[in-house]
N, C-alpha and C positions, 0 to 999 in steps of 0.2 A: 690522226684517220690513216692507215695504211691503204695506199692503194694499190698496189703491185696486184692485186689479184683482177683487178679490170683489165678486159680485154685492151692490146696496144691497136695503135690506130692503122686504120686500112685492115683490120684482120674481119673477116669475110663471117657474116652472120646468115645462118642457111632458110629461119625461122623467114626471113621478113630480104631474103638475096638482095640485103644490102651490106656494106661494112659498117666497123665502129668507127664512133668520130674521137676513141680513146679520152685518156683520164684529162685529160686538159678542160672542155666542155663543165666536167661534173663537179671540177675544182673549181671552176670558175667562180657558178654555180653558188658554192658553202662559201668563197670566198667573201660576195657579195654578200651572200646574208650576213656573216660571223658581222661584217662592217657594220650593220643593219644594229647591234644588238651589242648596245650599254649600258652601265649601271648607274643610273640620274644622270646619265650626260657625261661624267668624269674618267671612264674607264670604259675602253673599247673591248671587246670581245676577242676569245683567244681561238685560236684552231692551230693544228702544226699537222699538216701531212707527209707524211715515212711513204720509200720506194726504195724496192731493194735492186742495186746497181745492176741485178743481170735484164730486168723489164724493157724489152722497145723500145718503149719512149722515158728511157732513162735520161737521153742527152737534154731532152727538153725540159724534162724537168725539174736539171739542173739550173735551166736558165730562167724559171720562173720568178727567183725575185729580182731580176736586174731591174735597172731602172730603165733602162733604156728599152726601144721595141715596142711595137704591137701593142696595148693594155689589154689586149682581149689571151692574149698568152703570158702574161703576169700575171701574180698574186699579191698584190696591195698589203693587206694583213695578216695571212696567213702565213706560218714559216715554211721550211723545207727543212725534212732532214732523211739521210741516207739510212734504209737500215741494213746493215752487213750483217749477212747469214752468218752463223755461230757466236757472235756477242752479243752481249747483254747491253752497250752501250750502241750510240748511235753519231752519228760525223753528222751532223747541226748547222743548218746557216743558217741566218737572218741579214738583208739588208735593212741601211743604215739611209741617213740622207746623206751622209759624205760616200759612200758605198758599197758595196759586197765583202761580209766580214764573214770567216766559216771556222768554226770551232770542232777538233775532232779528239774522238774518247776512245779507246776502246778497250774494252775490259771481257777476256774471252768466259763464257759460261762455264761455271762450276757443277761437278758432280755434288747429288745430296753428300758423300761421303767427307766430299773434301772442304764441304760449306759448314760446316758442324765437326770441328774435327775430335771434340771431345765422347765425339757417339763409338760405338763397337759395331764392330762386324759379326753379324749373326754367319750359322753357314745352315 
């Protein structure tokens, strides 16, 4: 679930003359709900949050999977991944009982002609 288009924390809301609470409260609700979803009590539900690195709340997003700190600011069930503009693959991170691990993979997107080498160009 991409959270990039959600308003940043503190963004003004003209309709109610207040400010946005940002993506963290929304994500926490989803994280808590997905924890309640189980398959016969044996397998937990799964969810991954995505955010592009230009978002105002990106530094906070990176800290969501850390084991220490305020539980309100941590996602215990859902994974997090960074969307990198112009790439098809993402930088994913997940927390384990021991610590925080990150896997990085980046493959540039191809044009349709490059993805099908047998195709002929037409004018």
